[in-house]
SERO-4910 file (N, C-alpha, C, O; in steps of 0.05 Angstrom, whole numbers):
BEGIN
 pado doro    nc1    nc2    nc3   cac1   cac2   cac3    cc1    cc2    cc3    oc1    oc2    oc3
  Met    A   -820   -368   -852   -818   -387   -865   -784   -375   -876   -781   -355   -890
  Val    A   -761   -392   -865   -732   -385   -870   -731   -399   -898   -739   -422   -903
  Thr    A   -719   -378   -916   -712   -383   -941   -682   -383   -945   -668   -376   -927
  Ala    A   -671   -391   -966   -646   -398   -968   -635   -367   -976   -613   -360   -967
  Gly    A   -650   -350   -991   -643   -322   -992   -640   -310   -968   -619   -298   -965
  Thr    A   -656   -310   -947   -654   -299   -922   -634   -305   -902   -625   -291   -884
  Val    A   -628   -331   -911   -602   -340   -894   -577   -322   -901   -563   -308   -886
  Ala    A   -574   -325   -929   -552   -315   -951   -555   -283   -942   -533   -271   -940
  Leu    A   -575   -271   -938   -582   -241   -928   -566   -237   -901   -550   -219   -896
  Gln    A   -572   -253   -888   -564   -254   -855   -532   -255   -856   -518   -238   -846
  Val    A   -521   -281   -872   -493   -285   -877   -477   -261   -883   -456   -254   -873
  Gly    A   -492   -250   -901   -484   -228   -917   -475   -204   -902   -454   -191   -903
  Asn    A   -502   -201   -883   -500   -177   -867   -476   -180   -844   -460   -162   -839
  Ala    A   -475   -207   -832   -458   -214   -812   -427   -206   -822   -410   -193   -809
  Ser    A   -426   -215   -846   -397   -210   -861   -399   -180   -865   -385   -171   -847
  Ser    A   -406   -164   -876   -409   -136   -876   -401   -123   -851   -383   -106   -851
  Val    A   -415   -133   -828   -409   -118   -804   -379   -123   -796   -362   -106   -789
  Lys    A   -377   -153   -798   -341   -161   -795   -327   -146   -808   -308   -137   -797
  Asp    A   -333   -141   -836   -310   -126   -849   -313    -96   -844   -291    -84   -843
  Ser    A   -335    -82   -842   -335    -57   -827   -313    -49   -800   -296    -32   -797
  Leu    A   -324    -70   -783   -307    -70   -763   -273    -81   -763   -255    -76   -748
  Gly    A   -273    -94   -781   -241   -107   -784   -237   -121   -757   -217   -119   -743
  Ile    A   -258   -137   -753   -257   -152   -730   -263   -183   -732   -286   -188   -739
  Asp    A   -246   -204   -727   -257   -230   -733   -250   -249   -708   -240   -237   -689
  Leu    A   -255   -276   -706   -249   -291   -680   -220   -288   -684   -215   -270   -668
  Ala    A   -203   -292   -693   -175   -297   -698   -165   -270   -682   -149   -272   -663
  Met    A   -172   -250   -688   -164   -223   -675   -172   -221   -645   -159   -210   -627
  Leu    A   -196   -233   -643   -208   -226   -611   -190   -248   -595   -183   -242   -573
  Leu    A   -181   -278   -609   -162   -294   -598   -141   -285   -588   -134   -285   -565
  Asn    A   -127   -274   -611   -103   -262   -604   -102   -243   -581    -85   -243   -564
  Ser    A   -122   -224   -583   -121   -199   -563   -125   -215   -537   -113   -204   -518
  Ala    A   -139   -236   -530   -149   -250   -506   -113   -269   -497   -106   -274   -474
  Ile    A   -101   -275   -516    -77   -284   -509    -52   -268   -503    -31   -276   -494
  Ile    A    -57   -244   -510    -40   -221   -509    -45   -207   -486    -26   -197   -474
  Leu    A    -75   -202   -474    -80   -191   -443    -69   -211   -425    -56   -203   -406
  Val    A    -73   -242   -430    -67   -262   -407    -35   -262   -402    -24   -261   -380
  Ala    A    -23   -262   -426      4   -263   -427     16   -236   -409     35   -237   -393
  Ala    A      1   -212   -415      9   -190   -398      4   -195   -371     22   -191   -354
  Tyr    A    -16   -203   -367    -26   -212   -339     -8   -229   -326     -1   -226   -303
  Leu    A      1   -247   -342     17   -267   -325     58   -250   -323     74   -254   -305
  Val    A     61   -239   -341     92   -226   -344     85   -205   -317    101   -204   -298
  Gly    A     62   -191   -315     61   -169   -293     62   -188   -266     75   -182   -246
  Arg    A     49   -210   -267     56   -224   -240     77   -230   -231     86   -225   -209
  Gly    A     92   -248   -257    115   -255   -255    141   -237   -246    159   -247   -233
  Leu    A    141   -209   -252    157   -189   -248    144   -187   -224    160   -197   -207
  Ser    A    125   -180   -214    121   -170   -180    133   -192   -168    154   -187   -156
  Thr    A    124   -214   -168    134   -240   -150    165   -240   -147    177   -239   -126
  Gly    A    178   -239   -176    205   -243   -179    221   -220   -166    241   -226   -153
  Leu    A    215   -198   -167    228   -173   -157    226   -173   -129    244   -169   -113
  Thr    A    201   -179   -125    194   -177    -88    211   -203    -79    222   -197    -57
  Ala    A    217   -223    -86    234   -245    -77    264   -232    -80    279   -233    -61
  Leu    A    272   -220   -103    297   -208   -106    307   -188    -80    329   -186    -69
  Ala    A    273   -171    -77    282   -142    -56    292   -159    -31    312   -151    -20
  Asp    A    279   -182    -21    280   -189      5    306   -201      7    316   -200     29
  Arg    A    318   -212    -12    347   -225    -12    364   -206     -4    378   -208     16
  Tyr    A    363   -181    -22    383   -159    -22    373   -131      1    368   -108     -8
  Leu    A    372   -135     23    353   -122     42    368    -90     36    352    -72     35
  Ala    A    389    -84     34    399    -64     28    390    -44      5    394    -20      6
  Asn    A    379    -57    -13    375    -43    -36    345    -51    -44    337    -50    -67
  Arg    A    329    -60    -21    302    -71    -22    282    -51    -36    266    -58    -54
  Phe    A    285    -25    -24    265      1    -35    273      9    -64    259     23    -78
  Arg    A    294      1    -71    306     13   -104    295     -5   -120    287      1   -142
  Ile    A    293    -36   -106    287    -50   -123    252    -55   -124    241    -56   -146
  Thr    A    240    -56   -105    212    -55   -100    200    -28   -118    178    -28   -128
  Leu    A    216     -7   -120    206     22   -128    199      9   -165    181     19   -178
  Leu    A    213    -11   -173    207    -20   -207    182    -32   -209    167    -30   -228
  Ile    A    176    -45   -186    154    -65   -191    124    -55   -206    112    -68   -223
  Pro    A    114    -27   -194     91    -14   -200     98     -5   -228     82     -9   -247
  Leu    A    123      6   -232    126     25   -259    125      2   -283    114      3   -305
  Leu    A    140    -18   -272    144    -44   -301    116    -56   -306    108    -60   -329
  Lys    A    100    -60   -283     73    -74   -286     57    -51   -301     41    -60   -318
  Phe    A     57    -28   -300     39     -4   -314     51    -10   -344     36    -18   -362
  Ile    A     79     -5   -347     90     -7   -376     75    -36   -386     57    -34   -403
  Val    A     81    -59   -375     69    -84   -390     40    -81   -396     32    -87   -418
  Tyr    A     22    -70   -377     -6    -71   -382    -11    -50   -404    -25    -54   -424
  Gly    A      1    -27   -399     -6    -11   -419      2    -16   -443    -13     -8   -461
  Ser    A     26    -29   -450     35    -43   -481     12    -60   -488     -2    -58   -507
  Ala    A     10    -78   -468    -17    -93   -483    -37    -89   -490    -48   -102   -507
  Val    A    -51    -63   -475    -79    -51   -486    -71    -42   -507    -84    -49   -526
  Tyr    A    -48    -22   -512    -45    -13   -538    -42    -28   -561    -47    -15   -581
  Val    A    -35    -49   -563    -26    -69   -582    -51    -79   -587    -56    -81   -611
  Val    A    -72    -88   -565    -94   -101   -575   -114    -74   -581   -133    -85   -592
  Leu    A   -119    -55   -580   -128    -28   -589   -124    -31   -616   -142    -32   -633
  Ser    A    -95    -33   -622    -86    -28   -646    -86    -57   -665    -81    -54   -689
  Leu    A    -91    -79   -657   -101   -101   -669   -132    -99   -678   -140   -103   -701
  Leu    A   -147    -92   -658   -172    -95   -665   -187    -73   -680   -206    -75   -695
  Phe    A   -173    -50   -671   -185    -24   -686   -163     -2   -706   -143      9   -698
  Glu    A   -174      0   -730   -156     21   -735   -157     51   -723   -142     69   -729
  Leu    A   -174     51   -708   -180     80   -697   -187    104   -715   -179    127   -711
  Thr    A   -204     95   -738   -221    114   -753   -231    130   -737   -231    123   -713
  Ser    A   -245    157   -745   -261    174   -729   -286    159   -725   -299    165   -705
  Thr    A   -296    139   -742   -321    131   -731   -316    104   -706   -331     97   -688
  Gln    A   -292     95   -713   -288     73   -685   -280     87   -661   -283     76   -639
  Ile    A   -270    113   -662   -265    134   -639   -294    136   -631   -302    129   -609
  Leu    A   -312    148   -651   -336    154   -635   -349    137   -621   -358    142   -599
  Ala    A   -352    111   -634   -363     87   -622   -352     79   -600   -368     70   -583
  Phe    A   -328     78   -594   -316     73   -570   -315     91   -545   -311     84   -521
  Ser    A   -320    115   -557   -328    142   -536   -358    133   -527   -364    134   -504
  Ser    A   -374    125   -542   -396    114   -535   -398     96   -514   -408     99   -492
  Leu    A   -386     77   -524   -383     51   -505   -372     60   -476   -381     55   -454
  Leu    A   -351     75   -480   -343     86   -455   -360    104   -431   -358    104   -406
  Gly    A   -379    121   -449   -398    135   -432   -423    116   -428   -444    126   -420
  Ala    A   -421     94   -433   -449     75   -427   -435     66   -400   -442     74   -378
  Ala    A   -408     46   -407   -403     39   -388   -397     53   -358   -401     42   -336
  Leu    A   -388     76   -361   -387     95   -340   -421    102   -325   -427    108   -301
  Gly    A   -438    100   -347   -462    101   -338   -469     78   -319   -484     82   -299
  Leu    A   -459     55   -325   -469     33   -316   -453     25   -284   -459      6   -270
  Gly    A   -436     41   -281   -429     42   -257   -399     29   -258   -391     14   -240
  Leu    A   -382     37   -281   -357     28   -278   -338     54   -277   -316     54   -287
  Lys    A   -352     80   -261   -338    104   -254   -323    101   -232   -305    118   -229
  Asp    A   -326     84   -214   -303     82   -192   -281     65   -202   -258     68   -192
  Leu    A   -286     44   -221   -258     27   -231   -247     46   -247   -223     46   -248
  Leu    A   -258     63   -261   -238     84   -278   -222    101   -252   -197     98   -250
  Ala    A   -234    115   -237   -222    131   -218   -199    110   -203   -177    119   -198
  Asp    A   -204     88   -197   -187     71   -188   -159     68   -207   -137     67   -196
  Val    A   -162     68   -234   -139     65   -252   -128     88   -257   -104     88   -263
  Val    A   -141    113   -254   -128    138   -255   -111    138   -224    -87    143   -222
  Gly    A   -125    133   -206   -111    137   -182    -83    118   -180    -62    125   -170
  Gly    A    -86     94   -191    -60     80   -196    -40     90   -209    -17     87   -199
  Leu    A    -45    106   -233    -27    120   -254    -14    141   -242      9    146   -245
  Val    A    -33    155   -224    -17    179   -208     -3    168   -187     16    183   -182
  Leu    A     -4    146   -169      8    133   -153     40    128   -163     60    132   -149
  Val    A     39    120   -193     60    111   -203     78    132   -207    102    128   -202
  Ala    A     68    159   -215     75    180   -225     88    197   -199    111    204   -198
  Glu    A     69    202   -180     79    216   -156     93    202   -134    111    211   -120
  Gln    A     85    177   -134    104    159   -115    102    168    -84    123    171    -71
  Pro    A     75    174    -72     77    184    -50     79    156    -27     78    157     -2
  Tyr    A     81    139    -39     93    108    -26     98     90    -48     91     90    -72
  Gln    A    115     72    -33    122     54    -58    122     27    -40    117     29    -16
  Ile    A    127      5    -53    119    -21    -46    143    -30    -16    167    -23    -16
  Gly    A    135    -40      1    155    -36     26    152    -15     47    165    -15     68
  Asp    A    132      5     41    137     30     58    113     25     81     92     16     72
  Lys    A    114     27    103     95     32    125     77     57    118     87     79    114
  Val    A     50     53    117     35     75    106      6     73    124     -2     51    132
  Gln    A     -7     94    128    -31     96    136    -49    115    122    -48    139    125
  Ile    A    -68     99    105    -89    107     92   -114    105     99   -125     83     98
  Gly    A   -129    131    108   -155    126    122   -147    113    146   -127    120    159
  Glu    A   -166     91    153   -158     74    170   -143     51    178   -141     39    199
  Tyr    A   -132     48    151   -112     29    143    -82     29    146    -67     40    129
  Tyr    A    -72     16    170    -46     19    173    -30     -7    167    -39    -28    176
  Gly    A     -5     -5    152     10    -30    151     39    -23    124     50     -2    118
  Glu    A     42    -48    116     61    -53     99     52    -44     71     31    -57     69
  Val    A     54    -35     54     47    -42     24     61    -67     11     86    -70      9
  Thr    A     46    -81      3     59   -105    -11     55   -104    -42     70   -118    -56
  Asn    A     39    -92    -51     33    -89    -79     13    -60    -88     -7    -54    -76
  Ile    A     22    -49   -105      6    -24   -122     -1    -34   -148     16    -37   -165
  Gly    A    -25    -38   -151    -37    -49   -177    -51    -21   -190    -48      2   -183
  Ile    A    -68    -33   -215    -83    -16   -227   -108     -7   -211   -117     16   -211
  Arg    A   -115    -25   -201   -144    -20   -185   -137    -12   -157   -145     10   -152
  Ser    A   -127    -21   -143   -117    -21   -111    -95    -25   -104    -79    -35   -120
  Thr    A    -88    -21    -80    -59    -24    -65    -64    -39    -45    -86    -37    -35
  Gln    A    -47    -57    -35    -51    -78    -17    -32    -73      8     -8    -70      5
  Val    A    -44    -72     30    -30    -67     56    -31    -88     75    -52   -100     81
  Leu    A     -8    -94     87    -13   -112    101     -7   -101    129     12    -88    136
  Thr    A    -31   -108    147    -32    -99    170    -23   -115    193    -24   -139    193
  Pro    A    -11    -95    219      2   -111    238    -10   -137    244      6   -155    248
  Asn    A    -36   -143    244    -55   -166    247    -53   -186    230    -67   -206    233
  Asp    A    -34   -184    207    -23   -202    188    -47   -206    169    -53   -228    159
  Thr    A    -65   -178    166    -94   -180    151    -80   -167    127    -64   -149    130
  Leu    A    -90   -179    101    -84   -167     77   -106   -145     65   -128   -152     57
  Val    A    -98   -120     64   -126   -104     55   -128    -92     33   -108    -77     29
  Ser    A   -145    -91     14   -138    -80    -11   -156    -57     -9   -181    -57     -5
  Val    A   -137    -35    -13   -141     -9    -13   -150      5    -38   -132     10    -55
  Pro    A   -175     14    -45   -187     27    -71   -166     52    -82   -162     73    -69
  Asn    A   -154     48   -104   -131     70   -107   -144     96   -106   -132    114    -94
  Tyr    A   -169    102   -117   -185    124   -112   -180    144    -85   -175    168    -84
  Leu    A   -184    123    -61   -171    133    -37   -155    159    -32   -157    176    -14
  Phe    A   -134    156    -55   -108    168    -51   -122    198    -54   -116    214    -36
  Phe    A   -137    206    -69   -151    228    -75   -164    237    -53   -160    261    -50
  Asn    A   -176    229    -38   -198    232    -19   -187    230     13   -196    247     29
  Glu    A   -170    214     21   -156    211     37   -129    218     48   -112    218     30
  Ala    A   -120    224     73    -93    228     86    -80    207     78    -91    185     78
  Val    A    -53    211     70    -32    186     68    -10    196     84      2    217     79
  Ala    A     -6    180    107     20    181    121     41    160    114     37    136    114
  Asn    A     59    170    110     88    151    101    108    152    126    122    171    133
  Ala    A    105    126    138    128    123    166    152    126    162    167    133    181
  Asn    A    163    120    131    191    114    123    202    123    100    225    120     94
  Ala    A    183    134     85    192    150     59    208    132     43    225    146     34
  Gly    A    211    110     36    226     94     25    251     87     35    269     81     20
  Gln    A    254     88     60    276     79     75    268     56     96    246     54    107
  Ala    A    292     40     98    286     13    115    286     20    146    272      5    161
  Glu    A    300     41    156    293     53    185    272     71    188    265     87    170
  Met    A    259     67    213    229     77    216    227     89    244    235     75    263
  Leu    A    218    110    247    217    119    276    192    107    289    169    107    280
  Val    A    201     98    311    179     81    333    176     97    355    195    111    363
  Thr    A    154     96    368    142    112    388    131     92    410    110     80    406
  Val    A    145     89    432    127     74    456    123     91    479    142    106    487
  Glu    A    100     90    491     93    113    515     88     91    543     77     68    541
  Phe    A     97    101    562     93     87    590     81    111    610     90    134    612
  Tyr    A     61    101    622     47    115    640     62    115    676     71     92    682
  Ile    A     64    125    686     76    121    716     61    137    733     52    158    725
  Asp    A     56    128    757     41    146    784     62    173    791     87    173    795
  Pro    A     47    192    791     56    218    793     74    218    825     89    236    832
  Glu    A     70    198    837     90    195    865    119    180    857    139    184    870
  Ser    A    119    164    835    140    146    827    165    162    821    161    186    818
  Asn    A    186    156    818    213    174    811    213    178    779    228    164    766
  Ala    A    200    194    769    204    204    743    230    202    725    232    191    703
  Arg    A    250    215    740    273    217    729    290    188    726    306    183    708
  Glu    A    282    171    745    293    139    746    277    129    723    289    118    704
  Ala    A    251    131    721    239    119    698    245    125    672    247    109    653
  Arg    A    250    152    671    257    164    641    284    146    635    284    130    616
  Glu    A    307    150    654    329    127    651    330    105    645    348     97    630
  Ile    A    309     88    654    299     55    651    296     61    617    312     51    601
  Val    A    274     77    608    263     75    579    281     77    561    282     64    540
  Glu    A    302    100    571    322    113    553    343     81    550    347     73    527
  Asp    A    352     71    568    374     51    568    358     28    555    370     10    544
  Ala    A    328     28    556    318     -2    543    314      3    512    306    -17    499
  Leu    A    318     29    499    322     38    475    341     29    463    343     14    444
  Val    A    360     44    478    392     38    467    398     15    466    409      7    446
  Ser    A    393      1    484    403    -25    488    389    -50    472    397    -73    474
  Ser    A    370    -43    457    352    -62    442    369    -67    421    383    -49    413
  Gln    A    368   -100    406    379   -106    387    368    -94    359    381    -94    338
  Tyr    A    341    -83    362    331    -73    338    332    -45    329    320    -35    310
  Val    A    353    -29    351    350      3    355    372      4    327    389    -12    321
  Tyr    A    362     32    313    384     45    297    391     68    308    373     80    320
  Ile    A    413     78    307    424    105    327    449    107    308    465     91    299
  Thr    A    442    137    304    464    154    284    461    182    293    440    189    303
  Glu    A    481    200    290    480    227    296    451    238    286    437    253    299
  Glu    A    447    228    262    421    237    247    399    226    265    381    242    271
  Tyr    A    398    200    273    375    189    285    376    183    313    369    160    320
  Pro    A    383    200    331    384    190    358    359    182    379    336    186    374
  Val    A    368    171    397    344    167    413    335    186    438    348    193    458
  Glu    A    310    191    432    299    209    448    277    203    477    263    183    475
  Val    A    275    213    492    253    204    514    247    232    527    262    248    537
  His    A    219    232    525    206    261    532    187    255    562    171    237    561
  Leu    A    187    265    579    166    270    599    146    293    596    151    315    586
  Ala    A    123    283    608     98    302    606     85    297    628     77    274    631
  Asp    A     79    315    647     66    319    671     30    323    671     18    342    662
  Asp    A     21    304    683     -7    311    677    -15    301    713      0    288    727
  Leu    A    -46    312    720    -54    316    740    -56    289    754    -49    289    778
  His    A    -63    264    743    -65    236    751    -43    223    744    -40    204    760
  Tyr    A    -22    225    723     -1    208    723     16    227    699     11    249    690
  Arg    A     39    208    694     63    224    683     72    205    658     79    181    661
  Thr    A     71    215    638     76    199    608    105    205    599    113    228    594
  Ile    A    121    177    595    140    176    589    142    164    560    132    142    554
  Thr    A    154    179    542    150    171    512    182    171    501    200    187    505
  Gly    A    181    149    488    211    148    480    208    142    449    190    129    437
  Lys    A    230    153    439    227    153    406    250    141    398    268    147    414
  Ala    A    260    123    378    279    115    367    277    102    344    257     88    343
  Tyr    A    296    102    317    296     86    302    302     55    304    321     44    316
  Val    A    277     39    285    281     11    288    305     10    260    307     27    242
  Asn    A    317    -10    263    335    -20    239    322    -30    215    335    -27    194
  Asp    A    302    -39    214    282    -47    195    253    -47    201    246    -63    218
  Leu    A    232    -30    187    209    -26    193    196    -54    202    181    -55    221
  Arg    A    204    -73    188    193    -98    193    200   -108    223    188   -126    234
  Asn    A    216    -97    234    219   -104    263    209    -86    284    218    -84    307
  Glu    A    185    -69    272    170    -48    290    156    -61    311    151    -48    330
  Leu    A    148    -86    310    129    -98    335    147   -112    355    140   -113    379
  Arg    A    173   -126    344    195   -139    358    205   -119    378    210   -124    402
  Phe    A    208    -94    363    220    -74    377    210    -67    400    220    -68    422
  Lys    A    182    -58    391    158    -50    416    160    -74    436    161    -67    460
  Thr    A    161    -93    433    156   -114    452    180   -118    468    181   -122    492
  Asp    A    201   -116    450    229   -119    471    229    -98    490    229   -103    515
  Val    A    227    -69    478    233    -53    499    210    -52    522    214    -47    546
  Thr    A    187    -57    513    161    -58    533    171    -80    557    173    -77    581
  Asp    A    177   -100    543    180   -124    563    204   -120    584    203   -132    606
  Arg    A    223   -104    578    243   -101    591    239    -72    607    255    -69    626
  Val    A    224    -54    603    220    -33    623    202    -38    640    204    -28    662
  Phe    A    183    -53    635    160    -64    659    178    -78    674    175    -74    698
  Glu    A    199    -97    666    212   -110    685    227    -93    706    228   -101    729
  Glu    A    239    -72    698    255    -54    712    240    -46    729    243    -49    753
  Phe    A    216    -31    717    193    -17    734    189    -29    760    188    -17    782
  Ser    A    184    -60    755    173    -73    775    192    -72    800    188    -65    823
  Arg    A    216    -84    786    242    -86    804    250    -62    821    261    -66    842
  Arg    A    243    -35    811    251    -13    825    228     -3    838    232     16    854
  Gly    A    207    -10    835    179     -2    853    168     20    840    153     35    853
  Ile    A    173     24    811    158     50    801    127     36    790    124     18    773
  Glu    A    109     51    803     78     42    795     70     53    769     81     72    756
  Ser    A     47     38    763     31     51    743      9     72    763      7     75    787
  Pro    A     -3     83    738    -18    108    749    -42     94    765    -49     72    755
  Arg    A    -58    105    790    -79     93    798    -98    100    784   -119     86    785
  Val    A    -98    121    769   -127    126    751   -107    118    721    -84    122    715
  Ala    A   -128    108    708   -117    100    682   -123    122    663   -143    135    664
  Pro    A   -100    124    641   -105    149    620   -121    137    598   -122    113    591
  Asp    A   -132    154    590   -150    152    572   -139    160    541   -132    183    533
  Pro    A   -138    137    526   -131    149    499   -137    173    483   -123    189    470
  Ala    A   -164    172    489   -175    201    473   -171    225    489   -183    245    483
  Gly    A   -155    223    508   -155    250    522   -168    246    551   -192    239    553
  Gly    A   -150    251    576   -165    261    600   -156    231    616   -135    219    612
  Val    A   -176    224    634   -177    198    649   -192    182    652   -214    193    649
  Ser    A   -195    157    656   -216    140    660   -215    125    682   -194    112    688
  Glu    A   -233    126    696   -238    119    725   -238     83    724   -241     71    745
***
C-alpha cells in the first residue's frame, strides 16, 4: 500500500539525487539545444565554405583546409559548454563519468572512440584535406568531407563512401595531389611488337601536350616512356591535369585521340592481351 509518507520519501529521494548531481530538466534541454545548434553551425560552415571554395578555384584548397578545423572547434566548444553546464566536475563526478565511459567502451563504443581520435589526428597532421584525391585502403576518390567519425570520399563512379577515421591508423594513405589543384595522371597503351613504337610514342606525346586539360610547366613536364615485353610494348604517358576534377576527362580525351591516330597509321594492338596482374592472358 502506497501512503503519502512513501510518496513524499520518493519525491525527496529524487530531489536529493537531482541536487547531488546538480542536473535538472532545464539544464538537459539547454544542453540539447546547444548540441543541435553546434551541429547546424558545423553543417552550415561546411556547406558555405565548400560553395565558396568552388567559386574561387585558385584558392579552393586554402578554403577547404578550414572546414574540418572549424567544425572540430565548434563541436569541441559545444561539448565543453555542455559538460560545464551539466557537471561541476568534482572528483566524484569525474569518477562517475569515468565509470560510464568504461562501461560504454565495454558495450562496443571502442570503434566510435577510435574514429573520433582518428578525426582529431587527421585535423592535426593533415595527411589529406577536403578536395584531395586519395587512396585509403581499397577506396579511391575525392575527399568531400572530414567529420568527427568518418571521411567521405566520392569515387570516380560517383559513389559516396564513408571511410571510418580509424582506418588512418591501419591503412596506407596515398595522396595524389597534396593540396594542389594540379595532379599527375598516367595513361597506358599497349601495341603489337611489330608496330612502329617510336611513331606510337610520338602520337601519345602529341595527344598529351595538345589536350585542353593538360598543365605543363618546367616543373611539371610531359613524359612518355616505352617498355618492351615479349608479346607487347607498353607506352606510358605522364602529364599533370589542370584540375584534379578533370582527371577522367583528360584520360578520355587523350585515349580517344590516340586510338584514332593509331587506327589511321596502322599501329595495332598486341595479339596477346596484357594481364593487369602481370604477364599475359590468352
